[in-house]
C-alpha positions in Angstrom: -183.7 144.0 35.6 -182.5 145.0 39.0 -183.9 146.8 42.0 -181.6 147.7 44.9 -179.1 145.1 43.5 -181.7 142.3 43.2 -182.4 140.6 39.9 -186.2 140.8 39.9 -186.4 137.4 38.1 -185.1 135.9 41.3 -188.3 136.9 43.1 -190.3 134.6 40.8 -187.8 131.8 41.4 -188.0 132.4 45.2 -191.8 132.2 45.1 -191.8 128.9 43.3 -189.0 127.4 45.5 -191.0 128.3 48.6 -194.1 126.7 47.1 -192.4 123.5 45.9 -189.7 123.2 48.6 -187.8 121.3 46.0 -185.2 122.5 43.5 -186.1 119.9 40.9 -189.9 120.5 41.1 -189.4 124.3 41.0 -187.2 123.9 37.9 -189.8 121.8 36.2 -192.5 124.3 37.0 -190.5 127.3 35.7 -189.4 125.3 32.6 -185.7 125.7 33.3 -182.9 123.2 34.1 -182.2 122.0 37.6 -178.7 123.5 37.6 -180.1 126.9 36.6 -182.6 126.7 39.5 -179.8 125.7 41.9 -177.8 128.7 40.7 -180.9 130.9 41.3 -181.2 129.6 44.9 -177.5 130.3 45.5 -178.0 133.9 44.4 -181.1 134.3 46.5 -179.3 133.0 49.6 -176.4 135.5 48.9 -178.7 138.4 48.5 -180.8 137.7 51.6 -177.9 136.4 53.7 -180.1 133.5 54.7 -180.3 129.8 53.6 -184.0 130.3 52.6 -184.4 126.5 52.3 -182.6 124.0 54.5 -182.3 120.2 54.2 -184.1 118.4 57.0 -183.6 114.7 56.3 -184.7 114.3 52.7 -186.9 117.4 52.7 -186.1 121.1 52.2 -187.7 123.3 54.9 -188.2 127.1 54.7 -186.2 129.1 57.2 -188.0 131.4 59.6 -186.9 134.4 57.4 -188.4 132.7 54.3 -191.7 132.1 56.1 -191.8 135.7 57.3 -191.3 137.2 53.8 -193.4 134.8 51.9 -196.8 136.5 52.2 -195.3 139.9 51.3 -193.5 138.3 48.3 -196.8 137.0 46.9 -198.4 140.5 47.3 -195.4 142.1 45.5 -195.7 139.6 42.6 -199.4 140.1 42.3 -199.0 143.9 42.3 -196.3 143.7 39.6 -198.6 141.6 37.5 -201.4 144.1 37.8 -199.1 147.0 37.0 -197.6 145.4 33.9 -201.0 144.2 32.6 -202.9 147.5 33.0 -201.5 149.2 29.9 -204.1 151.5 28.4 -203.3 150.5 24.8 -202.5 147.3 23.0 -201.6 147.2 19.3 -201.1 143.5 18.3 -199.4 144.5 15.0 -196.6 146.4 17.0 -196.5 144.4 20.3 -193.7 142.0 21.1 -195.5 140.6 24.1 -195.1 136.9 25.2 -198.2 135.0 26.3 -197.9 131.9 28.3 -200.8 129.5 28.0 -201.5 126.3 30.0 -203.2 123.8 27.7 -203.2 120.3 26.5 -201.6 118.8 23.4 -205.1 118.0 22.2 -206.0 121.7 22.0 -202.7 122.6 20.5 -203.4 120.1 17.7 -207.0 121.0 16.9 -207.2 124.7 17.7 -203.8 126.4 17.8 -202.6 125.9 14.2 -205.3 128.4 13.1 -204.6 130.7 16.0 -200.8 130.8 15.4 -201.2 131.3 11.7 -203.3 134.4 12.2 -200.9 135.7 14.8 -198.0 135.2 12.3 -200.0 137.3 9.7 -201.4 140.1 11.9 -199.1 140.2 15.0 -195.7 138.8 13.9 -193.8 139.9 17.0 -196.2 138.3 19.4 -194.8 135.1 21.1 -196.8 132.2 22.3 -195.4 129.8 24.9 -197.5 126.8 25.9 -197.3 124.7 29.1 -198.7 121.2 29.4 -201.3 120.5 32.1 -199.9 119.7 35.6 -201.1 119.4 39.2 -199.7 122.9 39.9 -201.3 124.7 36.9 -203.8 126.6 39.0 -201.2 127.8 41.4 -199.0 128.8 38.5 -201.9 131.0 37.3 -202.3 132.4 40.8 -198.7 133.6 40.8 -198.8 135.2 37.4 -196.6 132.7 35.5 -199.5 131.9 33.1 -201.6 134.4 31.2 -204.4 131.8 30.4 -205.5 128.3 31.1 -207.6 126.5 28.5 -208.9 123.4 30.2 -212.0 121.3 31.0 -214.2 123.1 33.5 -213.7 120.6 36.3 -209.9 121.2 36.4 -210.1 124.9 37.0 -210.0 126.9 40.2 -213.1 128.7 41.4 -210.9 131.7 42.4 -210.6 133.3 39.0 -212.9 134.3 36.1 -213.7 131.7 33.4 -215.4 131.9 30.0 -216.8 129.1 27.9 -214.8 128.2 24.8 -216.6 125.2 23.2 -218.2 121.8 23.9 -216.6 118.6 22.8 -218.0 115.1 22.6 -216.2 111.8 22.8 -216.0 108.9 20.4 -214.3 105.4 20.4 -211.3 105.0 18.1 -209.7 101.8 16.9 -207.8 100.2 14.1 -209.9 100.3 10.9 -209.3 96.5 10.5 -210.5 95.7 14.0 -213.6 93.4 13.5 -215.5 95.3 16.1 -215.8 98.2 13.6 -217.4 96.1 10.9 -220.9 96.9 12.3 -222.3 100.3 11.9 -222.0 101.0 15.7 -219.7 99.5 18.3 -221.6 97.6 21.0 -221.1 97.8 24.8 -219.8 94.2 24.7 -217.2 95.2 22.0 -216.2 98.1 24.2 -215.7 96.3 27.5 -214.1 93.1 26.1 -211.4 95.0 24.3 -208.1 96.2 25.8 -207.9 100.0 26.1 -205.4 102.8 25.8 -206.0 105.4 28.6 -204.7 109.0 28.7 -203.7 110.1 32.2 -202.2 113.5 33.1 -200.3 114.8 36.1 -198.7 113.1 39.1 -201.4 113.6 41.7 -204.7 114.4 39.9 -204.0 111.9 37.1 -207.2 111.5 35.3 -208.2 113.1 32.0 -211.9 114.1 31.4 -212.6 110.7 29.7 -210.9 108.6 32.4 -212.6 110.7 35.2 -216.0 109.6 33.8 -215.2 106.1 32.6 -214.0 105.2 36.1 -217.6 105.5 37.3 -218.9 103.0 34.8 -220.6 100.0 36.4 -218.5 97.7 34.2 -214.8 97.9 34.3 -212.5 98.1 31.2 -209.3 96.3 30.7 -206.6 99.0 30.4 -203.6 97.6 28.5 -201.7 100.9 28.2 -201.5 104.3 29.9 -200.0 107.2 28.0 -199.5 110.8 29.0 -200.4 112.4 25.7 -203.6 112.6 23.8 -201.6 112.6 20.5 -200.1 109.2 21.3 -203.3 107.3 22.1 -204.6 106.9 18.4 -201.1 105.8 17.3 -201.3 103.0 19.9 -204.5 101.4 18.5 -203.3 100.9 14.9 -202.4 97.3 14.1 -204.0 96.1 17.3 -207.3 95.2 18.8 -207.1 98.0 21.4 -209.6 100.9 21.6 -209.3 104.4 23.0 -211.8 107.0 24.0 -210.9 110.4 22.6 -212.2 113.9 21.6 -214.1 113.9 18.3 -212.2 116.8 16.9 -208.9 115.1 17.5 -210.2 111.7 16.2 -211.3 113.4 12.9 -207.9 115.0 12.6 -206.0 111.7 13.1 -208.4 109.9 10.7 -206.9 112.0 7.9 -203.5 110.2 8.2 -204.0 107.0 10.3 -205.8 103.8 9.4 -208.4 104.2 12.2 -212.1 103.9 12.5 -214.4 106.1 14.6 -217.6 105.0 16.4 -220.1 106.7 18.6 -219.9 105.9 22.3 -222.0 102.7 23.0 -223.6 104.3 26.1 -224.5 107.8 27.2 -221.4 109.9 27.9 -221.2 113.6 29.0 -219.8 116.3 26.8 -216.7 118.2 27.9 -216.9 122.0 28.3 -213.6 123.6 27.4 -213.1 126.8 29.3 -210.7 129.8 29.3 -209.5 131.1 32.7 -207.3 134.1 33.6 -206.3 135.8 36.8 -208.9 138.0 38.4 -206.5 141.0 38.3 -206.2 140.7 34.5 -209.8 141.4 33.5 -209.0 144.8 32.1 -205.8 143.7 30.3 -206.4 144.7 26.6 -203.7 142.4 25.3 -205.2 139.4 27.1 -208.7 140.3 25.8 -207.3 140.3 22.3 -205.8 136.9 22.7 -209.0 135.4 24.3 -211.2 136.8 21.5 -208.7 135.4 18.9 -208.9 131.9 20.4 -212.7 132.1 20.6 -212.9 133.1 17.0 -211.0 130.0 15.9 -213.0 127.8 18.1 -216.2 129.0 16.4 -214.5 128.6 13.0 -213.6 125.0 13.9 -217.2 124.2 14.9 -218.5 125.5 11.6 -216.0 123.3 9.7 -217.5 120.3 11.5 
Protein backbone atom coordinates (compact mmCIF):
# COMPACT_ATOMS: atom_id res chain seq x y z
CA UNK A 1 0.00 0.00 0.00
CA UNK A 2 1.48 3.33 -1.07
CA UNK A 3 0.93 6.92 -0.06
CA UNK A 4 2.67 9.60 -2.12
CA UNK A 5 4.94 6.93 -3.53
CA UNK A 6 5.95 5.49 -0.13
CA UNK A 7 5.26 1.88 0.77
CA UNK A 8 3.58 2.32 4.17
CA UNK A 9 5.19 -0.89 5.44
CA UNK A 10 8.47 0.99 5.31
CA UNK A 11 7.23 3.31 8.05
CA UNK A 12 7.09 0.33 10.41
CA UNK A 13 10.57 -0.73 9.36
CA UNK A 14 11.88 2.82 9.84
CA UNK A 15 10.44 3.00 13.34
CA UNK A 16 12.08 -0.26 14.39
CA UNK A 17 15.40 0.66 12.77
CA UNK A 18 15.49 3.94 14.68
CA UNK A 19 14.66 2.13 17.92
CA UNK A 20 17.22 -0.63 17.53
CA UNK A 21 19.90 1.28 15.56
CA UNK A 22 20.88 -2.12 14.20
CA UNK A 23 19.76 -3.89 11.03
CA UNK A 24 20.13 -7.36 12.56
CA UNK A 25 18.18 -6.54 15.74
CA UNK A 26 15.49 -4.74 13.74
CA UNK A 27 15.15 -7.78 11.47
CA UNK A 28 14.83 -10.07 14.48
CA UNK A 29 12.16 -7.87 16.03
CA UNK A 30 10.11 -7.71 12.82
CA UNK A 31 10.61 -11.44 12.24
CA UNK A 32 12.17 -10.97 8.79
CA UNK A 33 15.59 -11.81 7.37
CA UNK A 34 18.54 -9.45 7.71
CA UNK A 35 18.84 -9.03 3.89
CA UNK A 36 15.15 -8.06 3.76
CA UNK A 37 15.68 -5.43 6.45
CA UNK A 38 18.79 -4.13 4.67
CA UNK A 39 16.73 -3.80 1.49
CA UNK A 40 14.05 -1.90 3.42
CA UNK A 41 16.68 0.51 4.77
CA UNK A 42 17.97 1.09 1.24
CA UNK A 43 14.45 1.98 0.03
CA UNK A 44 13.90 4.27 3.03
CA UNK A 45 17.14 6.09 2.27
CA UNK A 46 16.16 6.51 -1.36
CA UNK A 47 12.71 7.88 -0.52
CA UNK A 48 13.91 10.38 2.10
CA UNK A 49 17.16 11.20 0.25
CA UNK A 50 18.93 10.78 3.58
CA UNK A 51 21.17 8.03 5.04
CA UNK A 52 18.80 7.76 8.09
CA UNK A 53 21.41 5.63 9.93
CA UNK A 54 25.15 6.13 9.56
CA UNK A 55 28.00 3.97 10.76
CA UNK A 56 30.06 5.58 13.50
CA UNK A 57 32.74 3.11 14.51
CA UNK A 58 30.80 -0.10 15.09
CA UNK A 59 27.51 1.63 15.84
CA UNK A 60 24.72 2.96 13.62
CA UNK A 61 23.75 6.51 14.57
CA UNK A 62 20.54 8.28 13.41
CA UNK A 63 21.05 11.32 11.20
CA UNK A 64 19.72 14.74 12.16
CA UNK A 65 16.81 14.25 9.76
CA UNK A 66 15.96 10.87 11.30
CA UNK A 67 15.98 12.36 14.80
CA UNK A 68 13.74 15.19 13.63
CA UNK A 69 11.06 12.97 12.06
CA UNK A 70 11.08 10.23 14.69
CA UNK A 71 8.51 11.74 17.14
CA UNK A 72 6.09 12.46 14.29
CA UNK A 73 6.62 8.97 12.89
CA UNK A 74 5.53 7.43 16.19
CA UNK A 75 2.44 9.65 16.28
CA UNK A 76 1.50 8.62 12.74
CA UNK A 77 1.86 4.92 13.54
CA UNK A 78 -0.22 5.24 16.70
CA UNK A 79 -2.92 7.14 14.80
CA UNK A 80 -2.99 4.49 12.07
CA UNK A 81 -3.29 1.76 14.68
CA UNK A 82 -6.29 3.51 16.27
CA UNK A 83 -7.92 4.12 12.89
CA UNK A 84 -7.59 0.49 11.84
CA UNK A 85 -8.74 -0.95 15.17
CA UNK A 86 -11.84 1.21 15.61
CA UNK A 87 -14.06 -0.72 13.22
CA UNK A 88 -17.67 -0.56 14.42
CA UNK A 89 -18.36 -4.23 13.68
CA UNK A 90 -16.48 -7.50 13.93
CA UNK A 91 -17.81 -10.83 12.73
CA UNK A 92 -15.27 -13.57 13.52
CA UNK A 93 -16.95 -16.00 11.13
CA UNK A 94 -16.24 -13.63 8.21
CA UNK A 95 -13.07 -11.83 9.33
CA UNK A 96 -9.66 -12.62 7.86
CA UNK A 97 -7.85 -10.55 10.46
CA UNK A 98 -4.38 -11.50 11.69
CA UNK A 99 -3.68 -11.22 15.42
CA UNK A 100 -0.09 -11.06 16.70
CA UNK A 101 0.36 -12.27 20.27
CA UNK A 102 3.50 -12.09 22.38
CA UNK A 103 3.55 -15.11 24.67
CA UNK A 104 5.69 -18.00 25.87
CA UNK A 105 5.94 -21.55 24.59
CA UNK A 106 4.51 -22.64 27.97
CA UNK A 107 1.20 -20.88 27.25
CA UNK A 108 1.21 -22.07 23.66
CA UNK A 109 1.42 -25.64 24.95
CA UNK A 110 -1.14 -25.52 27.77
CA UNK A 111 -3.70 -22.97 26.55
CA UNK A 112 -3.56 -22.34 22.82
CA UNK A 113 -4.44 -25.78 21.43
CA UNK A 114 -8.00 -25.23 22.66
CA UNK A 115 -8.04 -21.60 21.50
CA UNK A 116 -6.86 -22.42 17.98
CA UNK A 117 -9.22 -25.39 17.67
CA UNK A 118 -12.19 -23.14 18.41
CA UNK A 119 -10.91 -20.52 15.98
CA UNK A 120 -10.64 -23.18 13.27
CA UNK A 121 -14.27 -24.16 13.85
CA UNK A 122 -15.88 -20.72 14.31
CA UNK A 123 -13.52 -18.23 12.62
CA UNK A 124 -11.64 -20.19 9.97
CA UNK A 125 -10.11 -17.18 8.19
CA UNK A 126 -8.65 -15.65 11.38
CA UNK A 127 -4.86 -15.97 11.56
CA UNK A 128 -2.82 -16.16 14.76
CA UNK A 129 0.86 -15.25 14.81
CA UNK A 130 2.80 -15.72 18.05
CA UNK A 131 6.02 -14.03 19.10
CA UNK A 132 8.31 -15.39 21.83
CA UNK A 133 9.06 -13.15 24.83
CA UNK A 134 11.99 -10.77 24.42
CA UNK A 135 13.49 -7.71 26.06
CA UNK A 136 11.72 -5.49 23.51
CA UNK A 137 8.23 -7.00 23.80
CA UNK A 138 6.72 -4.02 25.65
CA UNK A 139 8.10 -1.53 23.14
CA UNK A 140 6.78 -3.76 20.33
CA UNK A 141 3.30 -3.44 21.85
CA UNK A 142 3.81 0.34 22.18
CA UNK A 143 4.41 0.61 18.44
CA UNK A 144 1.43 -1.50 17.42
CA UNK A 145 3.35 -4.57 16.21
CA UNK A 146 1.58 -6.75 18.77
CA UNK A 147 -2.15 -7.00 19.48
CA UNK A 148 -1.76 -8.73 22.84
CA UNK A 149 0.87 -9.75 25.35
CA UNK A 150 0.12 -12.68 27.64
CA UNK A 151 2.76 -12.74 30.33
CA UNK A 152 3.43 -12.78 34.08
CA UNK A 153 2.43 -9.51 35.70
CA UNK A 154 5.96 -8.44 36.64
CA UNK A 155 7.09 -8.42 32.98
CA UNK A 156 4.41 -6.00 31.75
CA UNK A 157 4.50 -2.26 31.23
CA UNK A 158 2.47 0.03 33.49
CA UNK A 159 1.55 2.19 30.48
CA UNK A 160 -1.25 0.00 29.09
CA UNK A 161 -4.36 -1.81 30.39
CA UNK A 162 -4.01 -5.31 31.81
CA UNK A 163 -6.54 -7.99 32.72
CA UNK A 164 -5.98 -11.10 34.86
CA UNK A 165 -6.01 -14.43 33.04
CA UNK A 166 -5.23 -17.12 35.63
CA UNK A 167 -2.98 -18.03 38.54
CA UNK A 168 -0.33 -20.73 38.19
CA UNK A 169 1.61 -22.53 40.88
CA UNK A 170 4.99 -24.22 40.57
CA UNK A 171 6.19 -27.77 41.18
CA UNK A 172 9.47 -29.65 41.10
CA UNK A 173 9.93 -32.12 38.25
CA UNK A 174 12.51 -34.88 37.90
CA UNK A 175 13.06 -38.29 36.38
CA UNK A 176 10.59 -40.82 37.82
CA UNK A 177 13.50 -43.13 38.76
CA UNK A 178 15.33 -40.40 40.66
CA UNK A 179 15.67 -41.70 44.26
CA UNK A 180 14.67 -38.30 45.62
CA UNK A 181 11.09 -38.95 44.44
CA UNK A 182 10.69 -42.23 46.34
CA UNK A 183 9.36 -40.32 49.33
CA UNK A 184 5.94 -38.74 49.18
CA UNK A 185 7.42 -35.25 49.13
CA UNK A 186 10.77 -33.88 48.00
CA UNK A 187 12.79 -32.39 50.87
CA UNK A 188 14.73 -29.14 50.86
CA UNK A 189 17.98 -31.13 51.11
CA UNK A 190 16.97 -33.13 48.03
CA UNK A 191 16.20 -29.91 46.21
CA UNK A 192 19.42 -28.04 46.97
CA UNK A 193 21.80 -30.99 46.63
CA UNK A 194 20.60 -31.79 43.11
CA UNK A 195 21.73 -30.19 39.88
CA UNK A 196 19.08 -28.04 38.20
CA UNK A 197 17.85 -27.12 34.74
CA UNK A 198 16.99 -23.40 34.67
CA UNK A 199 14.86 -21.57 32.08
CA UNK A 200 16.07 -18.08 31.20
CA UNK A 201 14.51 -15.74 28.64
CA UNK A 202 15.81 -12.69 26.78
CA UNK A 203 19.24 -11.14 26.39
CA UNK A 204 19.00 -8.44 29.06
CA UNK A 205 16.16 -9.28 31.46
CA UNK A 206 16.99 -12.97 31.39
CA UNK A 207 15.10 -14.49 34.27
CA UNK A 208 11.82 -16.37 34.04
CA UNK A 209 9.31 -16.05 36.91
CA UNK A 210 10.70 -19.12 38.69
CA UNK A 211 14.33 -18.01 38.36
CA UNK A 212 13.44 -14.48 39.47
CA UNK A 213 12.18 -15.82 42.80
CA UNK A 214 14.62 -18.71 43.25
CA UNK A 215 17.55 -16.29 43.04
CA UNK A 216 16.35 -14.75 46.32
CA UNK A 217 16.51 -18.05 48.21
CA UNK A 218 18.93 -18.04 51.17
CA UNK A 219 20.45 -21.29 49.90
CA UNK A 220 21.92 -21.44 46.40
CA UNK A 221 21.12 -24.16 43.86
CA UNK A 222 23.62 -25.78 41.56
CA UNK A 223 22.50 -25.00 38.01
CA UNK A 224 23.85 -27.61 35.61
CA UNK A 225 22.06 -26.39 32.51
CA UNK A 226 20.37 -23.23 31.21
CA UNK A 227 17.77 -23.53 28.46
CA UNK A 228 15.71 -20.88 26.68
CA UNK A 229 12.48 -22.86 26.35
CA UNK A 230 10.03 -24.11 28.97
CA UNK A 231 9.29 -27.08 26.73
CA UNK A 232 12.91 -28.26 26.78
CA UNK A 233 13.39 -28.28 30.57
CA UNK A 234 11.39 -31.46 31.37
CA UNK A 235 13.16 -33.34 28.59
CA UNK A 236 16.50 -32.52 30.21
CA UNK A 237 15.72 -34.19 33.54
CA UNK A 238 14.82 -37.62 32.10
CA UNK A 239 17.56 -40.25 32.65
CA UNK A 240 19.39 -37.89 35.00
CA UNK A 241 19.40 -36.77 38.62
CA UNK A 242 18.68 -33.18 37.64
CA UNK A 243 15.57 -31.30 38.76
CA UNK A 244 13.66 -28.39 37.27
CA UNK A 245 11.05 -26.02 38.69
CA UNK A 246 8.15 -25.53 36.32
CA UNK A 247 4.49 -24.56 35.97
CA UNK A 248 2.05 -27.18 37.24
CA UNK A 249 -0.07 -27.11 34.07
CA UNK A 250 2.95 -27.78 31.91
CA UNK A 251 4.29 -30.47 34.23
CA UNK A 252 0.98 -32.34 34.10
CA UNK A 253 0.99 -32.10 30.31
CA UNK A 254 4.50 -33.56 30.03
CA UNK A 255 3.73 -36.29 32.60
CA UNK A 256 1.39 -37.80 30.01
CA UNK A 257 4.29 -38.68 27.71
CA UNK A 258 7.55 -38.49 29.68
CA UNK A 259 8.83 -40.68 32.50
CA UNK A 260 8.83 -37.86 35.05
CA UNK A 261 7.71 -37.40 38.64
CA UNK A 262 6.12 -34.28 40.11
CA UNK A 263 6.51 -33.02 43.68
CA UNK A 264 5.23 -29.98 45.53
CA UNK A 265 7.79 -27.27 46.23
CA UNK A 266 9.67 -28.08 49.48
CA UNK A 267 9.30 -24.49 50.70
CA UNK A 268 6.75 -21.67 50.28
CA UNK A 269 6.79 -20.34 46.74
CA UNK A 270 4.66 -17.55 45.19
CA UNK A 271 2.00 -18.18 42.60
CA UNK A 272 2.39 -16.58 39.20
CA UNK A 273 -0.37 -14.30 37.93
CA UNK A 274 -0.70 -14.54 34.16
CA UNK A 275 -2.04 -11.34 32.63
CA UNK A 276 -3.31 -10.09 29.28
CA UNK A 277 -2.12 -6.67 28.12
CA UNK A 278 -3.12 -4.59 25.10
CA UNK A 279 -2.42 -1.08 23.88
CA UNK A 280 -4.41 1.71 25.58
CA UNK A 281 -5.73 2.83 22.18
CA UNK A 282 -7.31 -0.57 21.53
CA UNK A 283 -9.78 -0.76 24.42
CA UNK A 284 -12.76 -0.33 22.06
CA UNK A 285 -11.52 -2.73 19.41
CA UNK A 286 -14.31 -5.36 19.08
CA UNK A 287 -12.03 -7.87 17.35
CA UNK A 288 -9.49 -7.68 20.13
CA UNK A 289 -12.23 -8.01 22.73
CA UNK A 290 -13.45 -11.15 20.99
CA UNK A 291 -9.97 -12.68 21.12
CA UNK A 292 -9.41 -11.75 24.78
CA UNK A 293 -12.74 -13.28 25.79
CA UNK A 294 -11.91 -16.44 23.83
CA UNK A 295 -8.53 -16.82 25.56
CA UNK A 296 -10.14 -16.22 28.96
CA UNK A 297 -12.82 -18.79 28.23
CA UNK A 298 -10.23 -21.49 27.58
CA UNK A 299 -8.21 -20.51 30.64
CA UNK A 300 -11.32 -21.10 32.77
CA UNK A 301 -12.00 -24.41 30.99
CA UNK A 302 -8.42 -25.51 31.70
CA UNK A 303 -8.82 -24.66 35.40
CA UNK A 304 -11.97 -26.78 35.61
CA UNK A 305 -10.18 -29.75 34.01
CA UNK A 306 -7.56 -29.59 36.75
